[in-house]
TORSETOR-765497 format. One record per residue: residue number from 1; residue in one letter; x, y, z of N, C-alpha, C in turn. Coordinates in Angstrom, 2 decimals, padded with zeros to 5 digits. Example, Ala and Ser with C-alpha at 12.3 -4.5 7.8 and 13.67 -1.06 7.14 Angstrom:
! residues 2
   num   residuo    n.east   n.north      n.up   ca.east   ca.north     ca.up    c.east   c.north      c.up
     1         a    013.19   -005.69    007.80    012.30    -004.50    007.80    013.20   -003.30    007.80
     2         s    012.85   -002.25    007.08    013.67    -001.06    007.14    012.90    000.03    007.87
END
This chain:
! residues 286
   num   residuo    n.east   n.north      n.up   ca.east   ca.north     ca.up    c.east   c.north      c.up
     1         x    006.80   -014.57   -051.08    005.60    -014.10   -051.33    005.36   -012.38   -050.61
     2         x    006.78   -011.92   -050.53    007.24    -010.04   -050.10    006.61   -009.55   -050.29
     3         x    005.97   -009.48   -051.56    004.73    -008.26   -051.98    003.58   -009.01   -052.62
     4         x    002.58   -007.95   -052.63    001.06    -008.50   -053.09    000.68   -007.41   -053.74
     5         x    000.63   -007.43   -054.92   -000.19    -006.58   -055.46   -001.97   -006.21   -055.55
     6         x   -002.02   -004.68   -055.16   -003.90    -004.91   -054.76   -003.97   -003.80   -055.58
     7         x   -005.03   -003.69   -056.49   -005.41    -003.03   -057.59   -004.13   -002.43   -058.17
     8         x   -003.66   -001.28   -058.13   -002.64    -000.48   -058.39   -001.84   -000.47   -057.53
     9         x   -001.62   -001.05   -056.46   -000.68    -000.27   -055.46    000.01   -002.11   -054.65
    10         x    001.38   -001.89   -054.50    002.29    -003.01   -054.11    001.77   -002.69   -052.70
    11         x    001.63   -003.75   -051.60    001.66    -003.91   -050.14    003.29   -004.88   -049.95
    12         x    004.10   -004.57   -048.91    005.23    -005.67   -048.65    006.34   -004.81   -048.73
    13         x    007.53   -005.66   -048.54    008.27    -005.30   -048.44    008.97   -004.14   -049.78
    14         x    010.05   -003.04   -048.93    011.06    -002.48   -050.19    009.68   -001.49   -050.58
    15         x    008.73   -000.53   -050.05    007.77    -000.06   -050.54    007.18    000.71   -049.58
    16         x    005.89    001.90   -049.50    005.64     002.15   -048.24    004.80    001.73   -047.91
    17         x    004.32    001.50   -046.52    003.37     001.16   -046.05    002.03    002.15   -046.62
    18         x    000.88    001.18   -046.72    000.11     001.03   -047.17   -001.29    001.35   -046.13
    19         x   -002.07    002.48   -045.94   -003.18     002.91   -044.90   -004.55    002.28   -045.73
    20         x   -005.56    001.93   -044.65   -006.55     001.30   -045.46   -007.51    002.14   -044.65
    21         x   -008.37    002.54   -044.92   -010.27     003.24   -044.17   -010.81    002.30   -043.96
    22         x   -011.07    001.67   -042.64   -012.28     000.65   -042.49   -013.53    001.61   -042.57
    23         x   -014.20    001.96   -043.47   -015.82     002.75   -043.43   -016.58    001.93   -042.71
    24         x   -017.15    000.73   -042.85   -017.71    -000.26   -042.51   -019.17    000.43   -042.33
    25         x   -020.12    000.57   -041.01   -021.38     000.89   -041.14   -021.14    002.06   -040.30
    26         x   -020.14    003.25   -040.08   -020.43     004.61   -039.18   -020.55    005.26   -039.50
    27         x   -021.61    004.94   -040.60   -022.24     005.89   -041.66   -023.38    005.58   -040.89
    28         x   -023.89    004.98   -040.17   -025.18     004.44   -039.71   -026.77    004.43   -040.03
    29         x   -026.30    004.15   -041.54   -027.21     003.98   -042.31   -027.92    005.35   -043.34
    30         x   -027.08    006.47   -042.73   -027.23     008.08   -043.60   -026.83    007.80   -044.18
    31         x   -027.15    007.57   -046.02   -026.33     007.80   -047.04   -026.00    009.19   -047.58
    32         x   -026.07    010.45   -047.06   -025.16     011.43   -047.44   -023.89    011.24   -046.01
    33         x   -024.07    010.75   -045.31   -023.21     010.53   -044.36   -022.10    009.74   -045.21
    34         x   -022.26    008.37   -045.71   -021.49     007.47   -046.06   -020.92    008.34   -047.28
    35         x   -021.37    008.97   -048.23   -020.77     009.81   -048.79   -019.31    010.80   -048.61
    36         x   -020.00    011.61   -047.48   -019.02     012.47   -046.88   -017.70    011.64   -046.09
    37         x   -017.96    010.15   -045.81   -016.74     009.72   -045.17   -016.00    009.02   -046.34
    38         x   -016.35    008.67   -047.43   -015.91     008.63   -048.97   -015.30    009.22   -049.19
    39         x   -015.61    010.92   -049.22   -015.06     012.05   -050.15   -013.42    012.22   -048.89
    40         x   -014.00    012.53   -047.48   -013.03     012.49   -046.62   -011.92    011.52   -046.43
    41         x   -012.09    010.46   -046.85   -011.09     009.42   -046.52   -010.37    009.65   -047.53
    42         x   -010.73    010.01   -048.99   -010.00     009.66   -050.32   -008.83    011.03   -050.08
    43         x   -009.75    012.27   -049.37   -008.82     013.24   -049.16   -008.03    013.28   -048.43
    44         x   -008.15    012.54   -046.92   -007.24     012.32   -046.50   -005.90    011.61   -046.48
    45         x   -005.71    010.88   -047.69   -004.55     010.04   -048.82   -004.83    008.81   -048.50
    46         x   -006.32    008.05   -047.97   -006.02     006.49   -047.82   -005.65    006.00   -048.79
    47         x   -004.23    004.90   -049.28   -004.37     004.22   -050.31   -005.72    003.40   -050.40
    48         x   -006.15    002.95   -049.37   -007.79     001.94   -049.90   -008.65    002.30   -048.99
    49         x   -009.67    001.85   -049.60   -011.15     002.13   -048.64   -011.66    000.73   -048.40
    50         x   -012.61    000.35   -047.46   -012.29    -000.75   -047.19   -014.00   -001.06   -046.81
    51         x   -014.75   -001.15   -047.56   -016.77    -001.34   -047.63   -016.80   -002.76   -046.67
    52         x   -017.83   -002.78   -046.17   -018.88    -003.89   -045.63   -019.90   -004.30   -046.69
    53         x   -019.90   -005.22   -047.07   -020.72    -006.02   -048.10   -021.68   -007.03   -047.00
    54         x   -022.75   -006.86   -047.22   -023.65    -007.96   -046.26   -025.17   -008.02   -046.25
    55         x   -025.44   -009.16   -046.45   -027.16    -009.11   -046.09   -027.79   -009.47   -044.52
    56         x   -027.80   -008.12   -043.84   -028.02    -008.77   -041.94   -028.56   -009.52   -041.94
    57         x   -029.54   -010.55   -041.82   -030.30    -011.33   -041.67   -029.14   -012.73   -041.96
    58         x   -028.15   -012.18   -043.08   -027.27    -013.57   -042.68   -025.72   -013.00   -042.05
    59         x   -025.97   -012.10   -041.40   -024.50    -011.76   -040.90   -023.90   -012.44   -039.97
    60         x   -024.89   -012.82   -039.00   -024.46    -013.43   -037.89   -025.29   -014.84   -037.71
    61         x   -025.00   -015.68   -036.66   -025.56    -016.84   -036.07   -026.36   -016.57   -035.24
    62         x   -027.97   -016.84   -035.35   -028.89    -016.23   -034.76   -029.30   -017.30   -033.85
    63         x   -028.67   -018.48   -033.93   -029.33    -019.56   -032.86   -028.12   -020.08   -031.79
    64         x   -026.61   -019.49   -032.29   -025.46    -020.22   -031.52   -024.73   -018.95   -030.60
    65         x   -025.07   -017.89   -031.15   -024.43    -016.17   -031.13   -025.04   -015.80   -030.57
    66         x   -025.12   -015.46   -028.71   -026.20    -015.17   -027.88   -026.39   -013.25   -028.26
    67         x   -025.50   -012.87   -029.34   -025.76    -011.23   -029.29   -025.91   -011.08   -030.71
    68         x   -026.45   -012.36   -031.39   -026.48    -012.13   -032.78   -027.81   -011.87   -033.22
    69         x   -029.04   -011.60   -032.68   -029.92    -011.01   -033.22   -029.82   -009.35   -032.61
    70         x   -029.30   -009.29   -031.47   -029.56    -007.87   -031.59   -028.34   -007.48   -032.23
    71         x   -027.47   -007.73   -032.76   -026.33    -007.13   -033.58   -027.12   -006.83   -035.00
    72         x   -028.30   -008.17   -035.31   -028.50    -008.28   -036.85   -029.45   -006.92   -036.26
    73         x   -030.04   -007.15   -035.97   -031.20    -005.79   -035.36   -030.75   -005.08   -035.56
    74         x   -029.52   -003.61   -034.90   -028.52    -002.87   -035.70   -028.33   -002.72   -037.12
    75         x   -027.69   -003.89   -037.62   -027.26    -003.99   -038.86   -028.59   -003.66   -039.71
    76         x   -029.60   -003.91   -039.71   -030.72    -003.96   -040.57   -030.70   -002.57   -040.58
    77         x   -030.82   -001.71   -039.58   -031.18    -000.52   -039.45   -029.95    000.72   -040.53
    78         x   -028.94    000.02   -040.31   -027.80     000.45   -041.16   -027.73   -000.14   -042.76
    79         x   -028.53   -001.02   -042.85   -028.08    -001.76   -044.19   -028.80   -000.73   -045.47
    80         x   -027.52   -000.30   -046.28   -028.33    -000.04   -048.00   -028.65   -001.49   -048.46
    81         x   -029.68   -000.84   -049.35   -030.26    -001.94   -050.55   -028.88   -001.75   -051.63
    82         x   -029.19   -002.70   -052.25   -027.86    -003.04   -053.26   -027.82   -001.68   -054.18
    83         x   -029.17   -000.84   -054.67   -028.97    -000.15   -055.41   -027.77    001.32   -055.00
    84         x   -028.97    001.31   -053.95   -027.42     002.22   -052.72   -026.38    002.01   -052.78
    85         x   -026.42    000.64   -052.36   -024.82     000.21   -052.44   -023.91    001.16   -053.82
    86         x   -024.79    000.22   -054.96   -023.83     000.40   -055.92   -023.58    001.84   -056.20
    87         x   -024.78    003.03   -056.06   -024.34     004.24   -055.74   -023.12    004.85   -055.27
    88         x   -022.69    004.06   -054.23   -021.03     004.70   -053.05   -020.48    004.02   -053.87
    89         x   -020.14    002.75   -054.52   -018.90     002.04   -055.12   -018.91    003.00   -056.04
    90         x   -019.45    003.34   -057.06   -019.69     004.44   -058.30   -018.98    005.86   -057.81
    91         x   -019.61    006.30   -056.64   -018.91     007.45   -056.28   -017.51    007.82   -055.63
    92         x   -017.14    005.96   -055.15   -015.93     006.23   -054.31   -015.02    006.29   -055.72
    93         x   -015.02    005.40   -056.57   -014.67     005.25   -057.85   -014.79    006.36   -058.68
    94         x   -015.77    007.14   -058.88   -015.27     008.71   -059.41   -013.93    009.59   -058.86
    95         x   -014.28    008.96   -057.75   -013.01     009.92   -057.09   -011.66    009.48   -056.58
    96         x   -011.80    008.40   -057.69   -010.17     007.72   -057.79   -009.92    006.74   -056.81
    97         x   -010.38    006.52   -055.71   -010.58     005.39   -054.83   -010.24    003.71   -055.21
    98         x   -009.22    003.30   -054.25   -008.89     001.95   -054.75   -010.01    000.94   -053.57
    99         x   -010.69    000.31   -054.11   -011.81    -000.45   -053.08   -011.96   -001.66   -052.81
   100         x   -012.02   -002.00   -051.81   -012.36    -003.84   -051.13   -013.19   -003.79   -050.04
   101         x   -013.41   -004.74   -050.38   -015.00    -004.87   -049.46   -014.79   -006.51   -048.59
   102         x   -015.18   -006.37   -047.28   -015.38    -007.93   -046.28   -016.90   -008.00   -046.69
   103         x   -017.02   -009.33   -047.41   -018.24    -009.58   -047.84   -018.15   -010.70   -046.96
   104         x   -019.96   -010.82   -046.28   -020.20    -011.70   -045.16   -020.88   -013.27   -045.55
   105         x   -021.36   -013.04   -046.66   -022.03    -014.15   -047.46   -021.85   -014.30   -048.84
   106         x   -022.28   -015.48   -049.37   -022.23    -015.67   -050.77   -022.89   -014.96   -051.86
   107         x   -024.05   -014.31   -051.56   -024.53    -013.38   -052.10   -024.32   -011.97   -052.38
   108         x   -023.32   -011.52   -051.32   -022.90    -010.09   -050.97   -021.17   -010.18   -051.99
   109         x   -020.84   -011.79   -051.65   -019.64    -011.84   -052.58   -019.94   -011.70   -054.08
   110         x   -020.76   -011.79   -054.54   -021.32    -012.37   -055.62   -021.34   -010.55   -056.34
   111         x   -022.06   -009.63   -055.33   -022.65    -008.56   -055.58   -021.30   -007.77   -055.35
   112         x   -019.90   -008.24   -054.90   -018.98    -007.48   -054.53   -018.00   -007.52   -056.05
   113         x   -018.43   -008.78   -056.53   -017.75    -009.51   -057.43   -018.04   -008.60   -059.09
   114         x   -019.23   -007.53   -058.80   -020.28    -007.16   -059.59   -019.78   -005.45   -059.74
   115         x   -019.25   -005.05   -058.94   -019.09    -004.01   -057.87   -017.62   -003.94   -058.72
   116         x   -017.10   -004.86   -058.83   -015.22    -004.70   -059.07   -014.48   -004.73   -057.64
   117         x   -014.53   -005.22   -057.06   -013.30    -005.12   -055.69   -012.48   -005.32   -055.94
   118         x   -011.44   -004.89   -055.87   -009.93    -005.26   -055.95   -009.07   -006.50   -055.14
   119         x   -009.89   -006.66   -054.22   -009.34    -007.69   -052.74   -010.66   -007.73   -052.62
   120         x   -010.56   -008.89   -051.45   -010.95    -008.92   -050.49   -010.81   -009.49   -048.96
   121         x   -011.71   -008.79   -048.13   -010.86    -009.06   -046.53   -011.79   -010.01   -045.69
   122         x   -011.00   -010.72   -045.20   -011.76    -011.75   -044.19   -011.83   -011.27   -042.96
   123         x   -012.70   -010.80   -042.01   -013.19    -010.79   -040.84   -012.46   -011.70   -040.07
   124         x   -012.13   -011.43   -038.85   -011.33    -012.07   -038.07   -011.92   -013.10   -036.92
   125         x   -013.60   -012.65   -037.12   -014.75    -013.82   -036.40   -014.69   -014.78   -037.68
   126         x   -014.56   -014.95   -039.12   -014.42    -015.63   -039.68   -013.42   -016.24   -040.49
   127         x   -012.45   -016.96   -039.26   -011.47    -017.56   -039.95   -011.84   -018.61   -039.63
   128         x   -012.64   -019.25   -039.10   -012.98    -020.70   -039.64   -014.21   -021.12   -040.11
   129         x   -014.57   -020.12   -040.93   -015.82    -020.05   -042.09   -015.16   -020.23   -043.13
   130         x   -014.58   -021.69   -043.58   -013.71    -022.04   -044.79   -014.81   -021.89   -045.85
   131         x   -016.14   -022.24   -046.18   -017.11    -021.92   -046.87   -017.03   -021.05   -047.41
   132         x   -017.51   -019.92   -046.71   -017.08    -018.46   -047.14   -015.67   -018.17   -047.98
   133         x   -014.65   -018.98   -046.97   -013.08    -018.32   -047.78   -013.37   -018.93   -048.81
   134         x   -013.36   -019.98   -049.23   -013.05    -021.03   -050.39   -014.08   -020.61   -051.45
   135         x   -015.24   -019.56   -051.51   -015.33    -019.12   -052.31   -015.20   -017.63   -052.53
   136         x   -014.17   -016.89   -051.40   -013.67    -015.82   -051.60   -012.28   -015.95   -052.40
   137         x   -011.31   -017.41   -052.31   -010.52    -017.77   -053.18   -010.81   -018.17   -054.87
   138         x   -012.31   -018.38   -054.91   -012.00    -018.77   -056.44   -012.18   -017.78   -057.04
   139         x   -012.60   -016.18   -056.48   -012.53    -015.07   -057.10   -011.02   -014.86   -057.79
   140         x   -010.07   -015.22   -057.18   -008.67    -015.31   -057.53   -007.96   -013.63   -057.23
   141         x   -008.76   -012.87   -056.11   -008.16    -011.81   -055.91   -008.06   -011.58   -054.88
   142         x   -006.53   -010.72   -054.65   -006.01    -010.67   -053.39   -007.37   -010.56   -052.58
   143         x   -006.14   -011.56   -051.06   -007.15    -011.71   -049.53   -006.27   -011.08   -048.65
   144         x   -006.94   -009.83   -047.97   -006.45    -009.26   -046.62   -007.43   -010.12   -045.34
   145         x   -006.75   -010.59   -044.76   -007.16    -011.34   -043.07   -006.85   -010.76   -041.70
   146         x   -007.25   -010.92   -041.33   -007.54    -010.64   -039.58   -006.92   -011.75   -039.23
   147         x   -006.50   -011.92   -038.27   -006.15    -013.13   -037.25   -006.63   -013.25   -035.78
   148         x   -007.35   -011.97   -035.69   -007.56    -011.63   -034.58   -008.46   -013.01   -033.56
   149         x   -008.40   -013.19   -032.32   -008.51    -014.41   -031.66   -008.29   -015.79   -032.47
   150         x   -007.54   -015.71   -033.23   -007.12    -016.93   -033.45   -006.28   -017.84   -033.13
   151         x   -005.86   -019.02   -033.16   -005.16    -019.62   -032.70   -003.90   -020.26   -034.26
   152         x   -002.37   -020.25   -033.75   -001.77    -020.53   -034.76   -001.95   -021.82   -035.56
   153         x   -003.12   -022.47   -035.21   -003.27    -023.72   -035.88   -004.36   -023.10   -036.93
   154         x   -005.20   -022.34   -036.25   -006.63    -022.20   -037.35   -005.95   -020.96   -038.24
   155         x   -004.50   -020.00   -037.77   -004.11    -019.49   -038.92   -003.23   -020.53   -040.05
   156         x   -003.06   -021.35   -039.57   -002.39    -022.35   -040.63   -003.04   -023.30   -041.38
   157         x   -004.49   -023.34   -041.19   -005.17    -023.77   -041.78   -005.64   -022.94   -042.73
   158         x   -006.12   -021.72   -042.82   -006.42    -021.19   -043.47   -005.61   -020.51   -045.03
   159         x   -004.03   -020.40   -043.95   -002.78    -020.08   -045.01   -002.89   -021.08   -046.23
   160         x   -002.96   -022.73   -045.01   -003.18    -023.62   -046.41   -004.26   -024.21   -047.62
   161         x   -005.51   -022.94   -047.23   -006.45    -023.13   -048.39   -006.10   -021.77   -049.12
   162         x   -005.46   -020.82   -048.82   -004.85    -019.93   -049.55   -003.76   -020.46   -050.90
   163         x   -002.61   -021.38   -050.20   -001.46    -021.82   -051.04   -002.28   -022.77   -051.86
   164         x   -002.92   -023.69   -051.41   -003.65    -024.32   -052.33   -004.64   -023.93   -053.44
   165         x   -005.06   -022.54   -053.34   -005.77    -022.26   -054.35   -005.04   -020.60   -054.90
   166         x   -003.77   -020.94   -054.71   -002.72    -019.92   -055.45   -003.50   -018.31   -054.99
   167         x   -003.47   -018.16   -053.85   -004.08    -017.03   -053.49   -002.74   -016.24   -052.74
   168         x   -002.80   -014.67   -053.79   -002.13    -013.90   -053.04   -002.75   -013.52   -051.74
   169         x   -002.11   -012.96   -050.35   -002.64    -012.86   -049.12   -002.18   -011.91   -048.12
   170         x   -002.29   -011.20   -047.62   -002.04    -010.30   -046.62   -002.60   -010.72   -044.97
   171         x   -001.42   -010.92   -043.38   -002.30    -011.06   -042.65   -002.01   -009.79   -042.32
   172         x   -002.85   -009.48   -041.34   -003.34    -008.33   -040.41   -003.45   -009.12   -039.09
   173         x   -002.25   -008.26   -038.33   -002.17    -008.62   -036.90   -003.51   -007.79   -036.26
   174         x   -004.37   -008.47   -035.10   -005.79    -007.28   -034.90   -005.49   -007.68   -033.31
   175         x   -006.11   -007.38   -032.83   -006.84    -007.77   -031.06   -007.90   -007.65   -031.45
   176         x   -009.16   -008.33   -031.23   -010.61    -007.98   -031.69   -011.22   -007.74   -030.04
   177         x   -010.78   -006.66   -030.04   -011.87    -005.90   -028.83   -012.11   -004.21   -029.53
   178         x   -013.37   -003.71   -028.89   -013.66    -002.74   -029.70   -014.11   -001.80   -028.65
   179         x   -013.88   -000.44   -028.19   -012.50    -000.50   -029.00   -011.22   -001.30   -027.91
   180         x   -009.66   -001.34   -028.08   -008.96    -001.87   -027.81   -008.31   -001.13   -027.15
   181         x   -007.78   -000.99   -025.55   -006.62    -000.53   -024.71   -005.50   -000.98   -025.47
   182         x   -004.74    000.78   -024.96   -003.20     000.35   -025.88   -002.32   -000.68   -025.79
   183         x   -002.73   -000.61   -024.37   -001.79    -001.73   -023.49   -001.78   -003.09   -024.04
   184         x   -003.10   -003.37   -024.55   -003.45    -005.02   -025.11   -003.09   -004.77   -026.55
   185         x   -002.13   -003.97   -027.06   -001.86    -004.07   -028.67   -000.95   -005.37   -028.85
   186         x   -000.41   -005.79   -028.34    000.76    -007.40   -028.57    001.42   -007.29   -029.60
   187         x    001.89   -006.06   -029.94    002.62    -005.68   -031.57    003.62   -006.76   -031.17
   188         x    004.39   -007.64   -030.31    005.07    -008.42   -030.72    004.58   -009.18   -031.71
   189         x    003.39   -009.55   -031.43    002.95    -010.58   -032.70    003.53   -010.74   -033.89
   190         x    003.56   -009.60   -034.07    003.69    -009.20   -035.78    005.14   -010.22   -035.72
   191         x    006.13   -009.81   -035.15    007.37    -010.74   -035.49    007.06   -011.85   -035.50
   192         x    006.14   -012.61   -034.92    006.10    -014.22   -034.80    005.53   -014.56   -035.85
   193         x    004.15   -013.47   -036.64    003.54    -013.62   -037.81    004.93   -013.80   -039.02
   194         x    005.46   -012.61   -039.02    006.38    -012.54   -039.68    007.46   -013.56   -040.30
   195         x    007.82   -014.34   -039.16    008.82    -015.32   -038.79    008.13   -016.85   -039.39
   196         x    006.30   -016.43   -039.42    005.87    -017.76   -039.88    005.51   -018.08   -041.44
   197         x    004.72   -017.22   -041.65    004.35    -016.80   -042.70    005.27   -016.20   -043.97
   198         x    004.90   -016.66   -044.99    005.33    -015.97   -046.32    004.60   -015.18   -046.79
   199         x    004.37   -013.71   -046.30    003.51    -013.06   -047.22    003.49   -011.60   -046.16
   200         x    003.19   -010.33   -047.17    003.09    -009.31   -046.04    002.30   -009.07   -045.23
   201         x    002.67   -008.69   -043.64    002.01    -008.73   -042.48    001.61   -007.26   -042.32
   202         x    000.63   -007.47   -041.77    000.30    -005.33   -041.36   -000.42   -005.66   -039.81
   203         x   -001.09   -004.18   -039.64   -001.91    -004.42   -038.59   -003.36   -004.03   -038.62
   204         x   -004.28   -004.16   -038.19   -005.78    -003.41   -038.12   -005.73   -003.22   -036.51
   205         x   -005.75   -001.82   -036.25   -005.44    -001.23   -035.09   -007.03   -000.75   -034.74
   206         x   -007.62   -000.88   -033.27   -008.91    -000.95   -032.98   -008.54   -000.09   -031.67
   207         x   -007.40    001.00   -031.53   -007.50     001.54   -030.31   -007.90    003.20   -030.41
   208         x   -007.91    003.93   -029.88   -007.91     005.37   -029.93   -006.70    006.26   -030.29
   209         x   -007.08    007.15   -031.25   -005.77     007.47   -031.54   -005.11    007.50   -032.75
   210         x   -003.70    008.08   -033.04   -002.72     007.52   -033.79   -001.20    007.54   -033.51
   211         x   -001.66    006.69   -031.83   -000.50     006.40   -031.64    000.38    005.07   -031.87
   212         x   -000.78    003.87   -031.88   -000.18     002.41   -032.27    000.48    002.26   -033.62
   213         x   -000.11    002.97   -035.01    000.00     002.50   -036.05    001.84    002.49   -035.96
   214         x    002.48    003.90   -035.80    003.71     003.95   -036.31    004.82    002.74   -035.61
   215         x    003.58    002.47   -034.01    005.09     001.61   -033.56    004.51    000.54   -033.86
   216         x    003.91    000.00   -034.95    003.04    -001.39   -035.77    004.15   -001.37   -037.05
   217         x    004.14   -000.21   -037.11    005.46    -000.07   -038.48    006.24   -000.40   -037.86
   218         x    007.26    000.25   -036.45    008.13    -000.36   -036.39    008.19   -001.48   -035.90
   219         x    007.48   -002.06   -035.64    007.48    -003.74   -035.16    007.00   -004.83   -036.02
   220         x    007.34   -003.89   -037.71    007.39    -004.62   -038.97    005.89   -005.09   -039.83
   221         x    004.81   -004.04   -039.35    003.80    -004.27   -040.13    004.22   -003.28   -041.80
   222         x    003.67   -003.71   -042.61    003.75    -003.30   -044.62    001.85   -002.72   -044.51
   223         x    001.20   -003.30   -043.78   -000.20    -002.60   -044.18   -000.60   -001.94   -042.92
   224         x   -001.63   -000.73   -042.83   -002.36    -000.32   -041.17   -003.60   -000.64   -041.95
   225         x   -004.55   -000.58   -040.86   -005.69    -000.79   -041.06   -006.31    000.11   -040.21
   226         x   -006.95    000.87   -040.10   -007.53     002.08   -038.80   -009.20    002.23   -039.02
   227         x   -010.43    002.18   -038.62   -011.70     002.48   -038.27   -011.74    004.16   -038.66
   228         x   -012.44    004.35   -040.10   -012.55     005.81   -040.39   -014.18    006.51   -040.07
   229         x   -014.07    007.79   -039.48   -015.29     008.48   -039.53   -015.07    009.89   -039.78
   230         x   -015.75    010.56   -039.74   -016.22     012.37   -040.01   -016.85    012.64   -038.98
   231         x   -017.56    012.21   -037.79   -017.85     012.37   -036.48   -017.47    011.05   -035.22
   232         x   -016.63    011.60   -034.75   -016.17     010.68   -033.68   -017.13    010.70   -032.25
   233         x   -018.06    011.41   -032.11   -019.09     012.23   -030.75   -020.43    011.12   -031.30
   234         x   -020.47    010.52   -032.34   -021.46     009.82   -033.09   -020.83    008.30   -031.48
   235         x   -022.32    007.76   -030.83   -021.94     006.83   -030.13   -022.04    005.48   -030.24
   236         x   -022.63    005.79   -031.09   -023.33     004.13   -032.12   -021.75    003.41   -033.20
   237         x   -022.05    001.99   -033.51   -021.12     001.85   -034.18   -019.71    001.63   -033.70
   238         x   -018.55    002.43   -035.05   -017.30     002.37   -033.86   -016.62    003.64   -034.60
   239         x   -017.83    004.68   -034.56   -017.51     005.87   -034.65   -016.49    006.53   -033.29
   240         x   -017.13    006.32   -032.11   -016.13     007.00   -030.98   -015.08    006.46   -031.10
   241         x   -013.99    005.47   -031.93   -012.60     004.86   -031.90   -012.17    004.87   -033.09
   242         x   -012.60    005.61   -034.00   -012.79     005.58   -035.30   -011.72    006.65   -035.31
   243         x   -010.23    007.24   -036.40   -010.01     008.13   -036.80   -010.48    008.87   -037.61
   244         x   -010.24    010.40   -037.82   -010.73     011.10   -038.82   -009.70    011.56   -040.26
   245         x   -010.52    012.18   -040.61   -009.51     012.98   -042.10   -007.99    013.31   -041.53
   246         x   -007.86    014.17   -040.24   -006.71     014.87   -039.86   -005.90    013.75   -039.48
   247         x   -006.37    012.95   -038.65   -005.22     012.05   -037.69   -005.11    010.92   -039.10
   248         x   -005.33    010.79   -040.10   -005.22     009.34   -041.18   -003.76    010.63   -041.97
   249         x   -004.27    011.47   -042.19   -003.15     012.34   -042.31   -001.67    012.42   -041.74
   250         x   -001.89    012.38   -040.23   -001.02     012.62   -039.36   -000.73    010.66   -039.31
   251         x   -001.05    010.03   -039.13   -000.88     008.86   -038.99   -000.11    008.24   -040.23
   252         x   -000.29    009.01   -041.58    000.59     008.77   -042.81    001.75    009.52   -042.57
   253         x    001.61    010.46   -042.03    002.96     011.32   -042.04    004.25    010.67   -040.98
   254         x    003.46    009.56   -039.82    004.35     009.02   -039.02    005.08    007.96   -039.29
   255         x    003.93    007.08   -040.38    004.58     006.18   -040.38    005.40    005.97   -041.47
   256         x    005.17    007.55   -042.49    007.17     007.36   -043.52    007.94    007.25   -042.83
   257         x    007.62    008.39   -041.73    008.83     009.03   -040.97    009.49    007.53   -040.15
   258         x    008.74    006.76   -039.48    009.61     005.34   -039.06    009.62    004.60   -040.14
   259         x    009.01    004.70   -041.09    009.92     003.43   -042.34    011.47    004.39   -042.57
   260         x    011.09    005.39   -042.65    012.72     005.80   -042.75    013.74    006.22   -041.58
   261         x    013.07    006.24   -040.84    014.30     005.67   -039.57    014.21    004.38   -039.01
   262         x    013.68    003.49   -040.01    014.11     001.92   -039.70    015.21    001.56   -040.36
   263         x    015.10    002.29   -041.39    016.64     001.96   -042.48    016.40    001.12   -042.98
   264         x    018.10    000.61   -042.80    018.61    -000.64   -043.63    018.73   -001.60   -042.27
   265         x    018.46   -003.48   -042.78    018.58    -004.47   -041.87    020.02   -004.48   -041.67
   266         x    020.60   -004.24   -042.92    022.39    -005.08   -043.17    022.85   -004.95   -042.34
   267         x    023.95   -004.95   -041.62    024.93    -004.90   -040.59    026.41   -004.46   -041.36
   268         x    025.94   -003.28   -041.61    027.32    -002.46   -042.52    027.93   -001.48   -042.00
   269         x    028.92   -000.96   -042.47    029.10     000.49   -041.98    028.25    001.57   -043.00
   270         x    027.67    002.75   -042.17    026.18     003.46   -043.07    027.25    004.36   -043.45
   271         x    027.24    004.94   -044.55    027.58     006.22   -044.68    028.08    007.41   -044.13
   272         x    026.80    007.41   -043.15    027.09     009.00   -042.10    028.60    008.61   -041.14
   273         x    028.96    007.36   -041.44    030.00     006.98   -040.30    031.16    007.22   -040.83
   274         x    031.61    007.93   -042.12    032.96     007.86   -042.77    034.16    008.53   -041.87
   275         x    033.71    009.47   -041.21    034.41     010.39   -040.85    034.69    009.50   -039.41
   276         x    034.34    008.99   -038.49    034.61     008.29   -037.50    035.01    006.89   -037.97
   277         x    034.92    006.57   -038.76    035.82     004.98   -039.18    037.36    005.67   -039.19
   278         x    037.79    006.69   -039.36    039.42     007.15   -039.39    039.99    006.61   -038.32
   279         x    038.88    006.59   -036.93    039.48     006.75   -035.60    039.19    004.95   -035.08
   280         x    039.26    004.63   -035.97    039.03     002.80   -035.61    040.62    002.24   -035.44
   281         x    040.95    001.50   -034.41    041.88     001.07   -034.42    042.14   -000.47   -034.48
   282         x    042.89   -001.43   -035.39    043.10    -002.50   -036.00    044.12   -003.37   -034.96
   283         x    043.77   -004.15   -033.74    045.32    -004.92   -033.57    045.02   -006.06   -033.68
   284         x    043.79   -006.39   -034.56    044.04    -008.37   -034.87    045.22   -008.68   -035.94
   285         x    045.69   -009.83   -035.30    046.80    -010.76   -035.65    046.26   -010.68   -037.68
   286         x    047.36   -010.68   -038.29    046.98    -010.51   -039.85    047.62   -011.71   -040.17
END
């Protein structure tokens, strides 16, 4: 499974690296800002827009997560009702966007199906939520999953679920820290994932700026995801470490260059070596 088709685009080997703009809740519950974010992400040339679809009360475990109640309180302030959510989906579609979402509960998954999500993202902290994952598998849509915080055994168990259900999937290397220090990116894990799993491997980056995505591509990433904003000066949610329209354009330019520079992995004479080929001396015994 070296390639996975998501909407009308192909993720994987022998194609350009795809960029996903994670819009999340950076709108902070402001509907006009949410629309501006969608338009800006499309103008930036994002291959995919990713939403988050949730019911705030069901988003976190209030009993066992010591931060659950506080996060639910924040998310409830930023949550749109389904009518407004549909307006955003429709607006994005009218702009020609390819949209998928992260559903956090079964009801949100049903809504996302009604909206025509072209794929589904599974957040890193849902890696062991097999009830939700099984429901997502039943949609027969491609799945993108972040592997932050998980062991190889946990990842293997999820991949087994995907394989059992004949799901097409993409695994994103990520380190689950918001924001992430560049030194903690551990991009070598991309190689480990590529050797272990028969699927496209990408990278979900939570660092500031545009430096890490091109390096991730050099390490083998075939899909890049970054949180997106129109105002990084906002301090709530992920705005302060998210990328803007101009930064997405820069990232896309840089990752295309890296992809070109990486070239072929076949060990053979390259055309540009033709002249110097004449200077080779061969004293091997015939």
